[in-house]
C-alpha positions in Angstrom: 0.0 0.0 0.0 1.6 3.3 -1.0 2.2 6.0 1.5 0.4 9.4 1.4 3.6 10.9 0.0 3.6 8.3 -2.8 0.0 9.0 -3.6 0.6 12.7 -3.8 3.6 12.4 -6.0 1.8 10.0 -8.3 -1.4 12.1 -8.5 0.4 15.3 -9.2 2.8 13.7 -11.7 -0.2 12.3 -13.6 -2.1 15.6 -13.4 0.8 17.3 -15.1 1.0 14.5 -17.7 4.5 13.5 -16.6 6.0 10.0 -17.0 8.1 8.4 -14.3 11.1 9.0 -16.6 10.3 12.7 -17.0 9.9 13.3 -13.2 13.1 11.3 -12.6 15.0 13.4 -15.1 13.7 16.7 -13.6 14.7 15.6 -10.1 18.1 14.0 -10.8 16.6 10.6 -9.7 16.2 7.2 -11.4 12.9 6.0 -12.7 13.0 3.1 -10.2 13.6 5.5 -7.3 10.5 7.6 -8.2 8.5 4.3 -8.7 9.5 3.2 -5.2 8.5 6.5 -3.7 5.1 6.3 -5.3 4.5 2.6 -4.5 6.2 1.7 -1.2 4.5 2.2 2.1 7.5 3.7 4.0 9.6 5.8 1.6 12.4 7.8 3.2 13.5 10.4 0.7 16.1 13.0 1.6 15.0 16.6 2.1 16.9 17.4 -1.1 14.8 14.9 -3.1 11.6 16.2 -1.5 12.5 19.8 -2.5 13.4 18.6 -6.1 10.2 16.6 -6.5 8.0 19.4 -5.1 9.6 21.9 -7.5 9.1 19.6 -10.5 5.5 19.1 -9.5 4.7 22.7 -8.8 3.8 22.1 -5.1 5.4 22.9 -1.8 7.7 20.5 0.0 5.3 20.9 3.0 2.4 19.7 1.0 4.2 16.6 0.0 5.2 15.6 3.5 2.0 16.5 5.3 -0.3 13.6 6.0 -3.3 15.3 4.5 -5.3 13.4 1.8 -4.6 14.0 -1.8 -8.2 15.0 -2.6 -8.0 18.2 -0.5 -5.5 20.0 -2.7 -7.5 22.6 -4.6 -5.6 25.3 -2.9 -2.3 23.7 -3.8 -3.3 23.4 -7.4 -4.3 27.1 -7.4 -0.9 28.0 -6.0 0.9 25.9 -8.6 -1.2 27.5 -11.4 -0.4 31.0 -10.1 3.3 30.2 -10.0 3.1 29.0 -13.6 1.1 32.1 -14.5 3.7 34.3 -13.0 6.4 32.7 -15.2 4.4 33.1 -18.4 5.4 35.8 -21.0 3.5 39.1 -20.5 1.4 38.6 -23.7 0.2 35.2 -22.6 -0.8 36.6 -19.2 -2.7 39.4 -21.0 -4.5 36.9 -23.1 -5.5 34.9 -20.1 -6.8 38.0 -18.3 -8.9 38.9 -21.4 -10.4 35.4 -21.5 -11.3 35.5 -17.8 -12.8 39.0 -18.2 -14.9 37.8 -21.2 -16.0 34.8 -19.1 -17.1 37.1 -16.3 -19.1 39.3 -18.7 -21.1 36.2 -19.7 -22.5 35.7 -16.2 
């Protein structure tokens, strides 16, 4: 039975459309190491690996190590989206704002 850490890693990796290989490459890990984190019941990753995985998944290290269920992560997804939004080129952010404004006008 996977740990809560493993469930969170797997859920966020899949939400982002990442393979085990891709997450491994982005974190300087092996595919088998990521698989073990996702599937073993008592993983013991180093703080360095937790930080690397959190960064690659767009979540906080605290979120990964907390024992809260994976379902209750809407706020974390919003934070990850906002971080991604902040890194977007200015024109892309302007387009997104126009889309949201047009959507608001429909209501």
